[in-house]
MARMI-69165 format. One record per residue (C-alpha): residue number from 1; residue in three letters; x, y, z. Coordinates in Angstrom, 1 decimal, m for minus. Layout:
% residues N
+-----+-----+--------+--------+--------+
:   n : res :     px :     py :     pz :
+-----+-----+--------+--------+--------+
: NUM : Ala :      X :      Y :      Z :
...
+-----+-----+--------+--------+--------+
This chain:
% residues 410
+-----+-----+--------+--------+--------+
:   n : res :     px :     py :     pz :
+-----+-----+--------+--------+--------+
:   1 : Met :   m4.2 :   27.9 :  m12.2 :
:   2 : Thr :   m5.1 :   24.6 :  m13.8 :
:   3 : Val :   m1.5 :   24.2 :  m15.0 :
:   4 : Phe :   m0.2 :   24.7 :  m11.5 :
:   5 : Tyr :   m2.8 :   22.2 :  m10.1 :
:   6 : Leu :   m1.7 :   19.6 :  m12.7 :
:   7 : Val :    2.0 :   20.1 :  m12.0 :
:   8 : Gly :    1.2 :   19.7 :   m8.3 :
:   9 : Ile :   m0.6 :   16.4 :   m8.9 :
:  10 : Lys :    2.3 :   15.1 :  m10.9 :
:  11 : Ile :    4.8 :   16.1 :   m8.2 :
:  12 : Tyr :    2.6 :   14.4 :   m5.6 :
:  13 : Tyr :    2.6 :   11.2 :   m7.7 :
:  14 : Leu :    6.4 :   11.4 :   m7.9 :
:  15 : Leu :    6.8 :   11.8 :   m4.1 :
:  16 : Ile :    4.5 :    8.9 :   m3.5 :
:  17 : Ala :    6.5 :    6.8 :   m6.0 :
:  18 : Ile :    9.7 :    7.6 :   m4.1 :
:  19 : Ala :    8.1 :    6.9 :   m0.8 :
:  20 : Ser :    6.8 :    3.5 :   m2.0 :
:  21 : Met :   10.4 :    2.2 :   m1.9 :
:  22 : Phe :   10.3 :    2.2 :    1.9 :
:  23 : Asn :    6.7 :    3.0 :    3.0 :
:  24 : Pro :    4.1 :    0.2 :    2.8 :
:  25 : Lys :    1.1 :    2.5 :    2.4 :
:  26 : Ala :    2.7 :    4.4 :   m0.4 :
:  27 : Arg :    3.6 :    1.0 :   m2.0 :
:  28 : Phe :   m0.1 :    0.0 :   m1.8 :
:  29 : Trp :   m1.1 :    3.3 :   m3.3 :
:  30 : Ile :    1.1 :    2.8 :   m6.4 :
:  31 : Lys :    0.5 :   m1.0 :   m6.8 :
:  32 : Gly :   m3.2 :   m0.6 :   m6.5 :
:  33 : Arg :   m3.4 :    1.8 :   m9.5 :
:  34 : Lys :   m1.2 :   m0.3 :  m11.8 :
:  35 : Gly :   m3.2 :   m1.6 :  m14.8 :
:  36 : Ile :   m6.4 :    0.0 :  m13.4 :
:  37 : Phe :   m8.0 :    0.9 :  m16.7 :
:  38 : Arg :   m7.4 :   m2.7 :  m18.0 :
:  39 : Lys :   m9.0 :   m4.1 :  m14.8 :
:  40 : Leu :  m12.0 :   m1.7 :  m15.1 :
:  41 : Lys :  m12.6 :   m2.7 :  m18.7 :
:  42 : Gln :  m12.5 :   m6.4 :  m17.8 :
:  43 : Glu :  m14.9 :   m6.1 :  m14.9 :
:  44 : Leu :  m17.4 :   m3.4 :  m15.7 :
:  45 : Asn :  m20.1 :   m3.5 :  m18.3 :
:  46 : Pro :  m20.7 :    0.1 :  m19.4 :
:  47 : Asn :  m24.2 :   m0.8 :  m20.5 :
:  48 : Asn :  m25.2 :   m1.3 :  m16.8 :
:  49 : Asn :  m26.6 :    1.4 :  m14.7 :
:  50 : Ile :  m23.6 :    2.4 :  m12.6 :
:  51 : Ala :  m23.9 :    4.4 :   m9.3 :
:  52 : Trp :  m20.4 :    5.5 :   m8.5 :
:  53 : Phe :  m19.6 :    6.3 :   m4.9 :
:  54 : His :  m16.1 :    7.8 :   m4.1 :
:  55 : Cys :  m14.5 :    8.0 :   m0.7 :
:  56 : Ala :  m11.2 :    9.4 :    0.4 :
:  57 : Ser :  m10.5 :    6.7 :    3.0 :
:  58 : Leu :  m12.0 :    4.5 :    5.6 :
:  59 : Gly :  m13.6 :    7.2 :    7.6 :
:  60 : Glu :  m15.4 :    8.7 :    4.6 :
:  61 : Phe :  m16.5 :    5.1 :    3.6 :
:  62 : Glu :  m18.2 :    4.7 :    7.0 :
:  63 : Gln :  m19.9 :    8.0 :    6.3 :
:  64 : Gly :  m21.1 :    7.0 :    2.9 :
:  65 : Arg :  m21.9 :    3.4 :    3.8 :
:  66 : Pro :  m25.5 :    4.0 :    5.0 :
:  67 : Leu :  m26.3 :    5.8 :    1.7 :
:  68 : Ile :  m24.6 :    3.1 :   m0.4 :
:  69 : Glu :  m26.7 :    0.4 :    1.3 :
:  70 : Ala :  m29.9 :    2.3 :    1.3 :
:  71 : Phe :  m29.5 :    3.3 :   m2.4 :
:  72 : Lys :  m28.7 :   m0.3 :   m3.4 :
:  73 : Glu :  m31.8 :   m1.6 :   m1.5 :
:  74 : Lys :  m34.1 :    1.0 :   m3.1 :
:  75 : His :  m32.5 :    0.9 :   m6.6 :
:  76 : Lys :  m31.8 :   m2.8 :   m7.4 :
:  77 : Glu :  m31.4 :   m1.9 :  m11.1 :
:  78 : Tyr :  m28.0 :   m0.2 :  m10.3 :
:  79 : Lys :  m24.6 :   m1.7 :  m10.0 :
:  80 : Ile :  m22.5 :    0.0 :   m7.2 :
:  81 : Leu :  m18.9 :    1.1 :   m8.0 :
:  82 : Leu :  m16.9 :    2.2 :   m5.0 :
:  83 : Thr :  m13.6 :    3.9 :   m5.3 :
:  84 : Phe :  m11.0 :    5.0 :   m2.7 :
:  85 : Phe :   m8.2 :    7.4 :   m2.8 :
:  86 : Ser :   m6.3 :    6.0 :    0.1 :
:  87 : Pro :   m5.0 :    2.5 :    0.9 :
:  88 : Ser :   m6.4 :    2.9 :    4.4 :
:  89 : Gly :   m9.8 :    2.6 :    2.9 :
:  90 : Tyr :   m9.3 :    0.3 :   m0.1 :
:  91 : Glu :   m7.2 :   m2.3 :    1.6 :
:  92 : Ile :   m9.6 :   m2.7 :    4.5 :
:  93 : Arg :  m12.8 :   m2.6 :    2.5 :
:  94 : Lys :  m11.8 :   m4.1 :   m0.8 :
:  95 : Asn :  m14.1 :   m7.1 :   m0.1 :
:  96 : Tyr :  m17.1 :   m5.1 :    1.0 :
:  97 : Glu :  m20.2 :   m6.9 :   m0.1 :
:  98 : Gly :  m22.3 :   m3.8 :   m0.5 :
:  99 : Ala :  m20.5 :   m2.8 :   m3.7 :
: 100 : Asp :  m20.3 :   m4.7 :   m7.0 :
: 101 : Tyr :  m17.0 :   m3.2 :   m8.0 :
: 102 : Ile :  m14.2 :   m1.7 :   m5.8 :
: 103 : Phe :  m11.2 :    0.2 :   m7.1 :
: 104 : Tyr :   m8.7 :    2.8 :   m6.4 :
: 105 : Leu :   m9.4 :    6.2 :   m8.0 :
: 106 : Pro :   m6.8 :    6.9 :  m10.7 :
: 107 : Leu :   m4.7 :   10.0 :  m10.4 :
: 108 : Asp :   m6.6 :   13.2 :  m11.2 :
: 109 : Thr :   m5.4 :   14.2 :  m14.6 :
: 110 : Pro :   m7.5 :   15.2 :  m17.7 :
: 111 : Lys :   m6.5 :   12.0 :  m19.5 :
: 112 : Asn :   m7.3 :    9.7 :  m16.6 :
: 113 : Ala :  m10.6 :   11.4 :  m15.9 :
: 114 : Lys :  m11.7 :   11.0 :  m19.5 :
: 115 : Arg :  m10.7 :    7.3 :  m19.7 :
: 116 : Phe :  m12.3 :    6.5 :  m16.4 :
: 117 : Ile :  m15.6 :    8.1 :  m17.2 :
: 118 : Asn :  m15.6 :    6.5 :  m20.7 :
: 119 : Ile :  m15.2 :    3.0 :  m19.2 :
: 120 : Val :  m17.4 :    3.4 :  m16.2 :
: 121 : Asn :  m20.1 :    5.5 :  m17.8 :
: 122 : Pro :  m21.8 :    6.2 :  m14.5 :
: 123 : Ser :  m25.5 :    7.2 :  m14.4 :
: 124 : Val :  m25.1 :    9.0 :  m11.0 :
: 125 : Val :  m22.1 :   10.0 :   m8.9 :
: 126 : Phe :  m21.7 :   10.6 :   m5.1 :
: 127 : Phe :  m18.6 :   12.1 :   m3.6 :
: 128 : Ile :  m18.4 :   11.8 :    0.2 :
: 129 : Lys :  m17.7 :   14.7 :    2.5 :
: 130 : Tyr :  m14.8 :   16.6 :    1.0 :
: 131 : Glu :  m13.4 :   14.9 :   m2.1 :
: 132 : Phe :  m12.9 :   17.5 :   m4.8 :
: 133 : Trp :  m10.8 :   16.2 :   m7.7 :
: 134 : Tyr :  m10.9 :   18.9 :  m10.4 :
: 135 : Phe :  m10.5 :   17.0 :  m13.6 :
: 136 : Phe :  m12.9 :   14.2 :  m12.6 :
: 137 : Ile :  m15.5 :   16.7 :  m11.5 :
: 138 : Lys :  m15.1 :   18.7 :  m14.7 :
: 139 : Glu :  m15.5 :   15.6 :  m16.9 :
: 140 : Ile :  m18.6 :   14.6 :  m14.9 :
: 141 : Gly :  m20.0 :   18.1 :  m15.4 :
: 142 : Lys :  m19.2 :   18.2 :  m19.1 :
: 143 : Arg :  m21.3 :   15.0 :  m19.6 :
: 144 : Glu :  m24.1 :   16.3 :  m17.4 :
: 145 : Ile :  m24.0 :   13.3 :  m15.1 :
: 146 : Pro :  m25.8 :   14.0 :  m11.8 :
: 147 : Leu :  m23.1 :   14.6 :   m9.1 :
: 148 : Tyr :  m23.9 :   14.9 :   m5.4 :
: 149 : Leu :  m21.8 :   15.8 :   m2.4 :
: 150 : Val :  m22.8 :   13.7 :    0.6 :
: 151 : Ser :  m22.3 :   14.9 :    4.3 :
: 152 : Gly :  m20.3 :   17.8 :    3.1 :
: 153 : Ile :  m18.8 :   20.3 :    5.5 :
: 154 : Phe :  m17.3 :   23.6 :    4.5 :
: 155 : Arg :  m15.3 :   26.2 :    6.4 :
: 156 : Lys :  m14.7 :   29.8 :    5.5 :
: 157 : Asn :  m10.9 :   29.3 :    5.2 :
: 158 : Gln :  m11.3 :   26.8 :    2.3 :
: 159 : Arg :  m10.2 :   27.8 :   m1.1 :
: 160 : Phe :  m13.7 :   27.9 :   m2.5 :
: 161 : Phe :  m14.5 :   31.1 :   m0.5 :
: 162 : Lys :  m11.4 :   33.1 :   m1.5 :
: 163 : Lys :  m11.9 :   36.0 :   m3.9 :
: 164 : Tyr :   m9.2 :   34.7 :   m6.3 :
: 165 : Ala :  m10.4 :   31.0 :   m6.4 :
: 166 : Leu :  m12.4 :   31.1 :   m9.6 :
: 167 : Arg :  m11.4 :   27.6 :  m10.7 :
: 168 : Ser :  m12.5 :   26.2 :   m7.3 :
: 169 : Lys :  m15.8 :   28.0 :   m7.4 :
: 170 : Lys :  m16.3 :   26.7 :  m11.0 :
: 171 : Met :  m15.8 :   23.2 :   m9.8 :
: 172 : Leu :  m18.7 :   23.5 :   m7.3 :
: 173 : Ser :  m21.0 :   24.5 :  m10.1 :
: 174 : Phe :  m20.8 :   21.0 :  m11.6 :
: 175 : Phe :  m22.6 :   19.5 :   m8.5 :
: 176 : Lys :  m26.3 :   18.9 :   m8.9 :
: 177 : His :  m26.9 :   19.1 :   m5.2 :
: 178 : Phe :  m25.0 :   19.5 :   m1.9 :
: 179 : Phe :  m26.1 :   17.6 :    1.2 :
: 180 : Val :  m24.3 :   19.4 :    4.0 :
: 181 : Gln :  m23.9 :   18.7 :    7.7 :
: 182 : Asn :  m24.7 :   22.1 :    9.1 :
: 183 : Glu :  m26.1 :   25.6 :    8.6 :
: 184 : Glu :  m22.6 :   27.2 :    8.5 :
: 185 : Ser :  m21.8 :   25.1 :    5.4 :
: 186 : Ala :  m25.1 :   26.0 :    3.7 :
: 187 : Asn :  m24.6 :   29.7 :    4.3 :
: 188 : Leu :  m21.0 :   29.6 :    3.0 :
: 189 : Leu :  m22.2 :   28.1 :   m0.2 :
: 190 : Lys :  m25.2 :   30.5 :   m0.5 :
: 191 : Asn :  m22.8 :   33.4 :   m0.1 :
: 192 : Ile :  m21.1 :   32.4 :   m3.3 :
: 193 : His :  m24.5 :   32.0 :   m5.0 :
: 194 : Ile :  m24.8 :   28.2 :   m4.7 :
: 195 : Asn :  m28.3 :   27.5 :   m3.6 :
: 196 : Asn :  m28.8 :   23.8 :   m4.5 :
: 197 : Val :  m28.1 :   22.9 :   m0.9 :
: 198 : Ser :  m29.9 :   20.8 :    1.7 :
: 199 : Ile :  m28.9 :   20.6 :    5.4 :
: 200 : Thr :  m29.3 :   16.9 :    6.0 :
: 201 : Gly :  m26.8 :   16.2 :    8.8 :
: 202 : Asp :  m24.2 :   13.6 :    9.0 :
: 203 : Thr :  m24.9 :   10.0 :    7.6 :
: 204 : Arg :  m22.3 :    8.7 :   10.1 :
: 205 : Phe :  m25.0 :    8.9 :   12.8 :
: 206 : Asp :  m27.1 :    6.4 :   10.9 :
: 207 : Arg :  m24.1 :    4.2 :   10.5 :
: 208 : Val :  m23.0 :    4.1 :   14.1 :
: 209 : Tyr :  m26.5 :    3.5 :   15.3 :
: 210 : Thr :  m26.7 :    0.5 :   13.0 :
: 211 : Ile :  m23.3 :   m0.7 :   14.3 :
: 212 : Ala :  m24.5 :   m0.5 :   17.8 :
: 213 : Lys :  m27.6 :   m2.6 :   17.0 :
: 214 : Asn :  m25.6 :   m5.2 :   15.1 :
: 215 : Ser :  m22.4 :   m5.2 :   17.3 :
: 216 : Lys :  m20.8 :   m8.6 :   17.9 :
: 217 : Asp :  m20.8 :  m10.3 :   21.2 :
: 218 : Leu :  m17.3 :  m10.8 :   22.4 :
: 219 : Pro :  m17.3 :  m13.4 :   25.2 :
: 220 : Leu :  m13.5 :  m13.0 :   25.8 :
: 221 : Ile :  m13.9 :   m9.3 :   26.3 :
: 222 : Glu :  m16.8 :   m9.8 :   28.7 :
: 223 : Arg :  m14.7 :  m12.3 :   30.6 :
: 224 : Phe :  m11.7 :   m9.9 :   30.6 :
: 225 : Lys :  m13.8 :   m7.0 :   32.0 :
: 226 : Gly :  m15.5 :   m9.0 :   34.8 :
: 227 : Asp :  m16.7 :   m6.6 :   37.4 :
: 228 : Asn :  m14.0 :   m4.0 :   36.8 :
: 229 : Lys :  m14.3 :   m0.6 :   35.2 :
: 230 : Leu :  m12.9 :   m0.7 :   31.7 :
: 231 : Leu :  m11.2 :    2.0 :   29.7 :
: 232 : Ile :  m11.0 :    1.4 :   25.9 :
: 233 : Ala :   m8.3 :    3.4 :   24.1 :
: 234 : Gly :   m9.2 :    3.2 :   20.4 :
: 235 : Ser :   m7.3 :    4.1 :   17.2 :
: 236 : Thr :   m4.4 :    5.4 :   19.3 :
: 237 : Trp :   m1.1 :    6.8 :   18.2 :
: 238 : Lys :    2.1 :    7.0 :   20.2 :
: 239 : Pro :    1.3 :   10.3 :   22.0 :
: 240 : Asp :   m2.0 :    8.9 :   23.0 :
: 241 : Glu :   m0.5 :    5.6 :   24.1 :
: 242 : Asp :    2.2 :    7.5 :   26.2 :
: 243 : Leu :   m0.6 :    9.0 :   28.2 :
: 244 : Ile :   m2.5 :    5.8 :   28.7 :
: 245 : Val :    0.6 :    3.9 :   29.6 :
: 246 : Arg :    1.7 :    6.5 :   32.1 :
: 247 : Tyr :   m1.7 :    6.3 :   33.8 :
: 248 : Leu :   m1.3 :    2.5 :   34.0 :
: 249 : Asn :    2.2 :    2.7 :   35.3 :
: 250 : Glu :    1.5 :    5.4 :   38.0 :
: 251 : Ser :   m2.0 :    4.8 :   39.0 :
: 252 : Lys :   m3.1 :    2.6 :   41.9 :
: 253 : Ser :   m6.6 :    2.0 :   40.5 :
: 254 : Asn :   m7.8 :   m1.5 :   39.5 :
: 255 : Ile :   m9.2 :   m0.3 :   36.2 :
: 256 : Lys :   m8.7 :   m2.6 :   33.2 :
: 257 : Val :   m7.5 :   m1.2 :   29.9 :
: 258 : Ile :   m7.9 :   m2.2 :   26.3 :
: 259 : Ile :   m5.6 :   m0.5 :   23.8 :
: 260 : Ala :   m6.5 :   m0.8 :   20.2 :
: 261 : Pro :   m3.7 :    1.0 :   18.3 :
: 262 : His :   m4.1 :    2.5 :   14.9 :
: 263 : Glu :   m0.9 :    0.8 :   13.8 :
: 264 : Ile :   m1.1 :   m2.9 :   14.6 :
: 265 : His :    2.2 :   m4.1 :   13.0 :
: 266 : Pro :    4.2 :   m6.3 :   15.4 :
: 267 : Glu :    6.9 :   m3.7 :   16.0 :
: 268 : Asn :    4.4 :   m1.2 :   17.3 :
: 269 : Ile :    2.6 :   m3.8 :   19.4 :
: 270 : Ala :    5.9 :   m4.8 :   20.9 :
: 271 : Arg :    6.8 :   m1.2 :   21.7 :
: 272 : Ile :    3.5 :   m0.6 :   23.6 :
: 273 : Ile :    4.0 :   m3.8 :   25.6 :
: 274 : Arg :    7.6 :   m2.8 :   26.5 :
: 275 : Ser :    6.5 :    0.6 :   27.7 :
: 276 : Ile :    4.1 :   m0.9 :   30.3 :
: 277 : Asn :    5.5 :   m2.0 :   33.7 :
: 278 : Ser :    6.4 :   m5.6 :   33.8 :
: 279 : Asn :    4.4 :   m6.3 :   36.9 :
: 280 : Phe :    1.2 :   m5.9 :   34.8 :
: 281 : Asn :   m0.3 :   m9.0 :   33.2 :
: 282 : Ile :   m0.4 :   m7.9 :   29.6 :
: 283 : Leu :   m2.1 :  m10.0 :   26.9 :
: 284 : Lys :   m2.4 :   m9.7 :   23.1 :
: 285 : Tyr :   m5.8 :  m10.4 :   21.8 :
: 286 : Ser :   m4.5 :  m12.9 :   19.3 :
: 287 : Glu :   m3.1 :  m15.0 :   22.1 :
: 288 : Ala :   m6.1 :  m14.7 :   24.4 :
: 289 : His :   m8.3 :  m17.6 :   25.5 :
: 290 : Lys :  m10.8 :  m18.1 :   28.3 :
: 291 : Glu :   m8.3 :  m19.1 :   30.9 :
: 292 : Asn :   m5.5 :  m16.6 :   30.5 :
: 293 : Ile :   m7.7 :  m13.6 :   29.9 :
: 294 : Leu :   m9.2 :  m13.8 :   33.4 :
: 295 : Asn :   m5.9 :  m12.6 :   35.0 :
: 296 : Ala :   m5.0 :  m10.0 :   32.3 :
: 297 : Gln :   m5.1 :   m6.4 :   33.3 :
: 298 : Val :   m4.1 :   m4.9 :   29.9 :
: 299 : Leu :   m5.4 :   m6.2 :   26.6 :
: 300 : Ile :   m3.7 :   m5.1 :   23.4 :
: 301 : Ile :   m5.8 :   m5.5 :   20.2 :
: 302 : Asp :   m3.5 :   m6.7 :   17.4 :
: 303 : Asn :   m6.1 :   m7.2 :   14.7 :
: 304 : Ile :   m8.6 :   m5.1 :   12.7 :
: 305 : Gly :  m12.3 :   m5.0 :   12.8 :
: 306 : Leu :  m13.1 :   m5.4 :   16.5 :
: 307 : Leu :  m13.1 :   m1.8 :   17.7 :
: 308 : Ser :  m16.7 :   m0.9 :   17.0 :
: 309 : Ser :  m17.9 :   m4.0 :   19.0 :
: 310 : Leu :  m15.4 :   m3.5 :   21.8 :
: 311 : Tyr :  m16.8 :   m0.2 :   22.7 :
: 312 : Lys :  m20.1 :   m1.7 :   24.0 :
: 313 : Tyr :  m18.1 :   m3.3 :   26.9 :
: 314 : Gly :  m16.4 :    0.0 :   27.9 :
: 315 : Asp :  m17.1 :    2.4 :   30.8 :
: 316 : Met :  m14.9 :    5.1 :   29.3 :
: 317 : Ala :  m13.3 :    5.6 :   26.0 :
: 318 : Tyr :  m10.1 :    7.4 :   24.9 :
: 319 : Ile :  m10.2 :    8.2 :   21.1 :
: 320 : Gly :   m6.8 :    8.6 :   19.5 :
: 321 : Gly :   m5.4 :   11.0 :   16.9 :
: 322 : Gly :   m5.9 :   14.3 :   18.8 :
: 323 : Phe :   m2.2 :   15.0 :   19.1 :
: 324 : Gly :   m1.9 :   14.7 :   15.3 :
: 325 : Lys :   m4.0 :   15.8 :   12.4 :
: 326 : Gly :   m7.3 :   15.1 :   14.2 :
: 327 : Ile :   m9.2 :   12.7 :   16.3 :
: 328 : His :  m10.6 :    9.4 :   15.0 :
: 329 : Asn :  m14.2 :    8.3 :   15.1 :
: 330 : Thr :  m15.8 :    9.4 :   18.4 :
: 331 : Leu :  m19.3 :    8.3 :   17.4 :
: 332 : Glu :  m18.7 :    4.6 :   17.5 :
: 333 : Ala :  m17.9 :    4.9 :   21.2 :
: 334 : Ala :  m20.6 :    7.6 :   21.9 :
: 335 : Thr :  m23.4 :    5.4 :   20.6 :
: 336 : Phe :  m22.8 :    2.9 :   23.4 :
: 337 : Gly :  m23.0 :    5.7 :   26.0 :
: 338 : Met :  m19.8 :    6.5 :   27.9 :
: 339 : Pro :  m17.6 :    9.6 :   28.6 :
: 340 : Leu :  m15.1 :   10.3 :   26.0 :
: 341 : Phe :  m11.5 :   11.6 :   26.1 :
: 342 : Phe :   m9.3 :   12.8 :   23.3 :
: 343 : Gly :   m6.4 :   15.1 :   22.5 :
: 344 : Pro :   m6.5 :   18.8 :   21.8 :
: 345 : Asn :   m6.8 :   18.7 :   17.9 :
: 346 : Tyr :  m10.5 :   18.2 :   17.8 :
: 347 : Leu :  m12.0 :   21.5 :   16.7 :
: 348 : Lys :  m12.6 :   20.5 :   13.1 :
: 349 : Phe :  m14.9 :   17.7 :   14.4 :
: 350 : Lys :  m18.3 :   19.2 :   15.1 :
: 351 : Glu :  m19.5 :   16.2 :   17.0 :
: 352 : Ala :  m16.5 :   16.4 :   19.4 :
: 353 : Val :  m17.2 :   20.1 :   20.0 :
: 354 : Asp :  m20.9 :   19.4 :   20.6 :
: 355 : Met :  m20.3 :   16.6 :   23.0 :
: 356 : Ile :  m17.7 :   18.6 :   25.0 :
: 357 : Asn :  m20.2 :   21.5 :   25.3 :
: 358 : Ala :  m22.9 :   19.1 :   26.4 :
: 359 : Gly :  m20.7 :   17.5 :   29.1 :
: 360 : Gly :  m20.1 :   14.1 :   27.7 :
: 361 : Ala :  m16.6 :   14.5 :   26.3 :
: 362 : Tyr :  m13.3 :   16.0 :   27.4 :
: 363 : Ser :  m10.2 :   17.3 :   25.7 :
: 364 : Ile :   m7.0 :   16.0 :   27.2 :
: 365 : Ala :   m3.9 :   18.1 :   26.5 :
: 366 : Glu :   m1.7 :   16.7 :   29.2 :
: 367 : Tyr :   m1.3 :   13.7 :   31.5 :
: 368 : Asp :   m2.6 :   15.4 :   34.7 :
: 369 : Lys :   m6.0 :   16.2 :   33.1 :
: 370 : Leu :   m6.4 :   12.6 :   31.9 :
: 371 : Lys :   m5.5 :   11.2 :   35.4 :
: 372 : Glu :   m8.0 :   13.7 :   37.0 :
: 373 : Lys :  m10.8 :   12.7 :   34.7 :
: 374 : Ile :  m10.3 :    8.9 :   34.9 :
: 375 : Asp :  m10.0 :    9.0 :   38.7 :
: 376 : Phe :  m13.1 :   11.2 :   39.0 :
: 377 : Phe :  m15.2 :    8.8 :   37.0 :
: 378 : Ile :  m13.9 :    5.7 :   38.8 :
: 379 : Ser :  m14.8 :    7.3 :   42.2 :
: 380 : His :  m18.1 :    8.7 :   40.9 :
: 381 : Pro :  m19.8 :    5.9 :   38.9 :
: 382 : Asp :  m23.1 :    7.8 :   38.7 :
: 383 : Glu :  m21.2 :   10.4 :   36.6 :
: 384 : Ile :  m20.2 :    7.7 :   34.1 :
: 385 : Ile :  m23.9 :    7.0 :   33.6 :
: 386 : His :  m24.7 :   10.8 :   33.3 :
: 387 : Ala :  m22.0 :   11.5 :   30.8 :
: 388 : Gly :  m22.8 :    8.3 :   28.9 :
: 389 : Lys :  m26.4 :    9.4 :   28.5 :
: 390 : Val :  m25.2 :   12.7 :   27.0 :
: 391 : Thr :  m23.1 :   10.9 :   24.4 :
: 392 : Ser :  m25.7 :    8.2 :   23.5 :
: 393 : Asp :  m28.5 :   10.7 :   23.3 :
: 394 : Tyr :  m26.4 :   12.9 :   21.0 :
: 395 : Val :  m26.0 :   10.1 :   18.5 :
: 396 : Glu :  m29.7 :    8.9 :   18.7 :
: 397 : Asn :  m31.0 :   12.4 :   18.2 :
: 398 : Lys :  m29.1 :   13.1 :   15.0 :
: 399 : Gln :  m30.1 :   10.1 :   12.9 :
: 400 : Gly :  m32.0 :   10.3 :    9.6 :
: 401 : Ala :  m29.6 :   12.0 :    7.1 :
: 402 : Thr :  m29.7 :    9.0 :    4.8 :
: 403 : Leu :  m33.5 :    9.1 :    4.4 :
: 404 : Lys :  m33.4 :   12.8 :    3.8 :
: 405 : Ile :  m30.8 :   12.4 :    1.0 :
: 406 : Leu :  m32.8 :    9.6 :   m0.7 :
: 407 : Asn :  m35.9 :   11.7 :   m0.6 :
: 408 : Val :  m34.2 :   14.5 :   m2.6 :
: 409 : Ile :  m32.4 :   12.4 :   m5.2 :
: 410 : Asp :  m35.4 :   10.2 :   m6.1 :
+-----+-----+--------+--------+--------+
């Protein structure tokens, strides 16, 4: 099975290399790993105490960030190494001040894992949520370096819980402790005789609560909103944008809309603007100033880093991604207290399921449902307050995972 895994990894690399000829993300993926061991040797001192945190991408980074910062504050004797698998994380957070060193993770091969651990010589390792790279984990285990999984979540259809998955189960044995989000995950692990498990919840709740407290004031957004109801559509993809734009084009409401697309390259921004009726006053954020924003009805966010602060000005939020692999971060909006809408692919996200069950969030599978919900909340402002309290209370009541984790590892 290990041979098949290694062959699969090398095929994956080959496909990424081919894709890099025409795909910017794949190009970043390849370029970022060139000369990585030379760069590691130049920057790292293996005699330092290194705490290594690994995240797949940006979402997992936000999940691990509260622990990174709390660990650094408590253990000043450590240097923090942060690695990413995906360009979506690395390219956005490569200048993150909370880490001393930030790199891509090399491809998971026996040789790469050994070289990486030889150079880094970590004293402790944290993998965030669901990163399971076999050869790296095996090398860490061979050297008896403490390895922790943070905010893990397991499902019964994962390979670890199949009768034939001996290699996968062996990989789990190298972890010193599992900090999982829910009881189901803990029970699944215990069913395969893994008992070094704590149910600590999700560190993202600590992160979004901090974001809410430290959110930026955005005078232009306040001026844009005025006394109108404001819908913020965050991290949207084309199927999400099609619904929002149709509502704009067909609705007679005076709601204002901010669209913060996941893809902000000029071609995509231009496509969104073209799709909206020309009688609307549409403005790109990069071109906004205190005079022209007053008359704008639709604001398109064409830069990165504003979304978490934008949400505090919203009355309703549409979270993108639910017509693809899965929804983006709902908690950043929820912490500011507002009803949430998202597409149908949300079942893997416990917080989305919980907030739907509690009456603060709604799955939107087609246009008519979106129109019904937005119109309802516009005509029933008290219900906005009620649903918003559901979502903000949900975030507030689930804080504390970071402290629980620190108490176990110390």
